[in-house]
N, C-alpha and C positions, 0 to 999 in steps of 0.2 A: 233462546231457541224458539223455533216456531211453536205456536200454541194450539194449532188445529191441524186436522188431517189435510185440509185444503192447502194450508201454508206449507206443510211439508211437501205436498205435491207440486206446488209452484216452485219451491226451492230445488227439488229433484229435477224438474224439467229444465230450469235455467242452468243448473250445474251440468246437466247432460249436454246442453248446447255449448258451454265453454269447454267441456271435456272434448267434444267433437272438434271444436276449432283447434285445440292443442294437439290432439292425436293425428289429425289430418296433416298438419304441418310436419310433425315428427316422422310419420310413416313415409312420406314422400321423400324426405332427406335420405332415409336409409335405402330407398328403392332406386335412387338416381343412377347408380352404375348399371343396374339391370335394364333401366329404361334406355340408356345410351346404347347398350349392346344390342337390344332388340330393334330399336327404331333407327339405329345408325346416326345419332345426333352428334353434331360437333360440340366441342367444349363450350363455345359461345351460346349455342342453342340451349344446352343443358343448363348453363348459368341463367339464361333468360327464362326458363321455366320456373326457377326459384324466384327470380327478380320480379316476374309478372305478378305473382301473388303479393309480394311486398308492396309493389306500386299500387295495386288496387286497394289493399288493405290500408296502407299509410295515407294514400292520397284521398280516400273518401271518408276516413274515420270521423273527422270533425263534422263533416256534412251529415254523416250517418247519426251521430249523437244528437245533433240539433233537429234533424228529421223526426227522431223518436219524440222529442219534446213537442213538436208542432203538428205532426201528422198522426200521432198515436203510437205508443210504445208496443202494444200488442199487435197492432196492424203491421208495423215495420218488422217486428220479430218474426211473425208467421210468413209474411211475404218473402223476406230475404232468406229465411230458412228453407223455403221451397226452392228459391233460385240456387242456393247452396247445393241442395240435393241434386237438381237437374244438372248443373254443370260439373259437379264431381263425377256423376255418371258419364257425362260426355268425355271427361278425361280418360275414363276407363276404356272407352271404345276408340280412342285415338290411334290413328295409323301414321300420322305425320306430326312433326314437331310443332307446326303452326296451330294445330288443333289443341295441343297441350298448352300452348302459350295463351290462347283465348280462354280455354277452360280455367286455367289457374288465375288469370287476371279477373275474370268474372266472379270466380269463387272468392278471391280476395275482396272484391267489391262487396259481395253478399256478407261476408264476415264483418266488414267495416260498418254495415248498417245493423246487422243482427247483434253484434257483441255489445255496443252501447245501449241498444234497446233492452237487451237482457239485463244488463247491470242496473239500468235505471228502473226496471221492473222490480228488482230486489229492493232498491233504496226507497221506492214509493209504496211497496206493499208491506214493508217491515218498518215499524216505528223506530225513529232515531234513538240511539242508545244501545243498551246491552244486546237487545234482540236483533237489531240490524247488524251490529258488529259481528255477532256470532254467525249470522247468515252470510255476510261478506267474507269472513274468514274460511268458512266451508267452501264458498264459491271460489275464492282465490286458491285454496289448496287443491281443489278439483282441476283448476286450469293448469297449474303447474304439474300436477300428477298426470294429466292427460299427455302433456309433452314427454315426460319421462317414460310413461308406459307405452307411448307411441313408438319409441325407439325399439323396444322389444317386439311389440306386436307387428311393427313394420318389417322387422327381420323375418319373423315367422311367416307372414303373408307373402313376402317377396319369394320365399322358398317355394311357394305354390304358384307364383306368377305375379309380376309387378302390378297388373291390372287390378288385383285385389285391394291394393292400397287406395284405389279410387272407389271400388264397389262397396267395401266395408263401411266407409262413411255414409254412403247412400242408404244402406240399411238402418244404421243408427239414426240418421237424420229423419227417416220416415217414422221410426218409433217415437222420437221426440215430438214430431209434428202432430201425430195422432194423439199424444197425451196433452200437448199444449193447447190444442183448440178448445176443449172443454174447461181446462183448468185456469188459463190466464184470462184476466179481466183488466180492463183499463182502470187506473186509480179513480176512486169515488170523487165526483166533482169536476173531473177534467173532461174537456170537449175537444177532441182532436180535430184538426183542420179548421179551427175557428179564427186562427191568426194569419197575418200576412207572411209571405215567404220572400226572403231577401235573395232574389235570383243572382244579382251582380255579386253579392258577397259570396254566395255559394260557388259560383264559377271561379272567382278569383282565389278563394282559399283552397279549392280543390286543385286548381292548376299549380298553385304555389307548393302545396304539399307534395304533389306528384313529382314536380321538378326537383324539390329538395331531397326527397327520398331517392330519386334516380341519381342525383349527384352523389349521395352517400354510397349507393350501390356501385357507382363508377369509381369510387376511390381505389378499389383494389385493382382497377385497370389503368390507373393514371399513368403508369410507365409507358403505355401505348401512345400517350399524347394527352396533355392536360386540357386541351381546348374544350372538348365536349363536356368534361367535368366542370370547368370553370363557368361555361356557358349555362349549364343546368343550375348551378348554384346562383348565378347572377339573375337568371330568369325567375327563379323561385323567390329570391329576396325582393325583386321588383314587384312581382305579384302580391307578395305579402304586404309590401308598403301600400299598394293599391287597395288591398283588402282593408287595411286599417283606416285609410282615408274614406272608403265607402262606409264602413261601420260607424264612423263618427258623424256621418251626415244623414244616414237613413233613419226613418222614424221607427222601423221595426228591424233592428240588426239581427243577423244570423248569430253573431256572438257579441254579447254585451261586454265591451272591453273592460268595464269596471270589475268583472269577475277576476281579472288578473291582478287586482290589488290585494287579493287574499294571499298572504305570505305562506300559510300552510299548504295551500293549493299549489302554488308555484314551486315550493321546495319538494312537495310530493312528486310533482311531475319530473323535475330534474333528477331526483333520485331514482324514479322508475326507469328513466332512459339509461341511467348509468348501471342500474341493477341488471337489466337484460343485456346491455352491452357486454358486461362482465361475463355473464353466464353463457350467452350464446357464443361469444368469442372463445371461452374456455372449452365449451362442448366441441366446437369445431377443431381446436387444437388437439384435444384429447382423442378425437376420431382419427386425425392424422397420425398421432403417435401410436395408437393401438393398432390400426389397420395397415398403415404404410410402413412403420418402422418395426413393429412387433409381429405383424402378420396375423392379428386377431380377425375373426369373422365379424360380419355385421351383427349377428345375434350375440356373440360374446361381448362386443362393444356396448350393445344395448343393455345387457345384463350388468355390465360394469357400472353403468350409469344409474342402475336401479336404486342404489344406496342414496343417491341424491334425491330420490323421490320420497324420502322419509317425511317430507312436509305434508304428504297426503294424510298421514296419521297425526302429525304434530299440529298442523294448521287448525283443525277443528277441536283439538283437545287441550294441548298445553298453551298455545298462543293466546286464546281468549282469557285464560286465567292470568297470564302475564300482563296482557293489555289492561285488564280490570285492576290488577294489583299495582302496576308500575306506570301505565299510560303508554300510548302509542309511540311517543318520541324515543323513550328509553328502550323499548323493545326493538324498534327499528335500528337504533344505533348498535345494540347487542348483536342483531342479526348481520349487520354490515361488518362488524369486527370479526365475527365468525368466518364470513366469506374472505375477508382480507387475510386471515390466518391460513385458510385453505389454499389460496393461491400462493402465498409465501412459502408454505410447505412443499407445493408442487414445483417451485422454481428449481429444486434440486433433482428433478426427475432424471433417471438414467436408463440405459437401454436394458439393464438387468433387473429393473424394479419388479418386485412381486406385486400382486394385487393388494396384499396386506399393507404394503408401503403406500399405495394410493388411497386406500380405504378411509383414512382420517380426513383427507381433502373431500372425498365424496360425501361423507357424513356432515362435515361442516358446511358444505354447500347446501345440503338439505336443511340444516338449521337456518341458513341465511334466507332461503326462500320461505320457510315457515314463519320466520319472524319479521320479514320485510314485505313480501308481496301483498298479503292481506291487509296489514296495517296501513300500507301506503294507499291502498284502495279506499280504506276508511277515511284517511286524512284528506284525500282528493275529493270526497263527496260530502264530508261532514260539514254541516252548517250551510250547505248550498240549498237554495230555494227549490221546491218541488218542480217548478216549471223550467229549471235549468239542470236537473239531474242528468238528463241525457247528454247535454253539453259537457258536464263535468266527466261523465263516463267516457265520452268520446275523447276528451283531452288526455285522460290517464292511459287509455288504451292506445292512443297515438304515440304517447311517450314510450310505452312498452314496446311498440312496434318499431318506432324510429330508432330506439336504442339498440334493439336486436340487429337491425340492418347496419347501424354504425359499428357495432362490435365486430360483426362478421367481416365487414370491409376493412376495418383497421387491423385486425389480427392477420388477415390475408396479405395486406399490403406490407406490414412489417415482416411477416414470415418470408414472403417472396424477396424483399430487399435484403434481408439477412442471409438468405440461402444463396442469392446471386447465381453464379455459374457452377458452384460447388456441388458435388454429388457424394453419395454415400450416407450411411446411417449416422455417423458422427456429425456431419454437416447438417443433416436434417434435424438432429436433436438439438444442436446449437441454435438453429433458427427457430425452433419451437420455444426453446427457453427464452429467447429474445422477445418473441411475440407474446409470451405469458405475461410480460410487463404490462400489456394493454389491459387485460381484465383486472390485474392488481391495482393499476393506477386508477381505473374507473371506480373501483370499490373504495379506494382511499378518498377520492373526490366526494363520493356519495356520503362517506362517513363524516367528512368535514362539514358537508351541508347539514347532516343530521345533528351535529354538535352545535352548529349556528342556530338551528331551529329549537334545540333543547334550551340553549341560553336565552333565546327570545321568549320562549314559554315561561322560563323562570323569572325573567325580568318583568314580563306582563303580570305575573301572578303576585309579585312583591310590590309593584308600584301603587296599587290601591291601598295596601297596608301602609306604605311609607307616607302616602299623601294625607293619611288621617292622624299622623303623629305630630 
């Protein structure tokens, strides 16, 4: 736990920023129908409002993480928190769809720079070990709680007017900014801006990530024609190859490729993508089920998901004890198995299900987030040198964001394909059941990776003992 009043202040400010990011995304999702009705947006434009944020966030996250390392974590955090504040306000004043597109894209870019800077401020302000782990678990629990609570708060604010889902984050961001200026300090001994910046690497990796994320977003529209989706993936992979070639040759690479030799870091990022793919895909399907098939309101839907926010309480209390007692790998595996059971139970969903029948899945998903999200953040940054903490933070947040986009696109594609031309509640329910296989499969794959990691840790711990016998 933090050992001084200032340490507590730093943690509260940084948790406030990640809470802001989570609540901002969740509130907008709830307000989309009201925005469409007021501004007369087409389905494509409405989808673009969501995709614009994803493109900005996913496309610039790795660059944002490295910029924190090279240009200063405090400097990047304060600058981009200000940009986030300004463009969130711009969205609230929008009278046309294109203004919302610009506002959401730039807000996504701001979050892409602000989030890894905030995470690396935690990992560099708290010493590695129990104190840092506790801070990261509180931070991760706050992030997940922001999204869950945002669904409820978004429903309440939308009842007063959808513009409040943009203005409320402005007020919260202003409070965080005013508190952050005196509290946040650059880590002792670091001199921001003293190193060279890899411009070619920055351009190529940002272009690659934007094209790959756009390709993922396009998966749900692939029935309209695959050419654009294939072109986006091909262009993204080509730029990614160019980025690798640039990084091998430059004297001051944006991303040191050797960091990818860390097995725990790679496994953590893969599991992070699969975790958010499963949850965001499930949340989307649950929203369809409750609102379109059952006729629940946005507020009722948000309240139904509140049980999944149990990680807000569990992450800073139970999870640290479990991590200290059993280690990260076992806790992560236990959380993924909880999620797998949650999705398996929900596969039998019916049109006459009571909330009591859904509640076990909601609670198990809360356990999954409490036991997986924070420990994965620890695993992705543990043992990484201080000057690469921003990069590691950017990588894990990119994985979380990329997975969310992938999960949403995959469940939408499967749901649409399963529904076909059929209509009616039974057809809709059958399509949702088919699409539920996506989050279940993603969680199963993540659990397999966790088992592989656990076996690797066991083997590594026994080899020294065997070599001495």
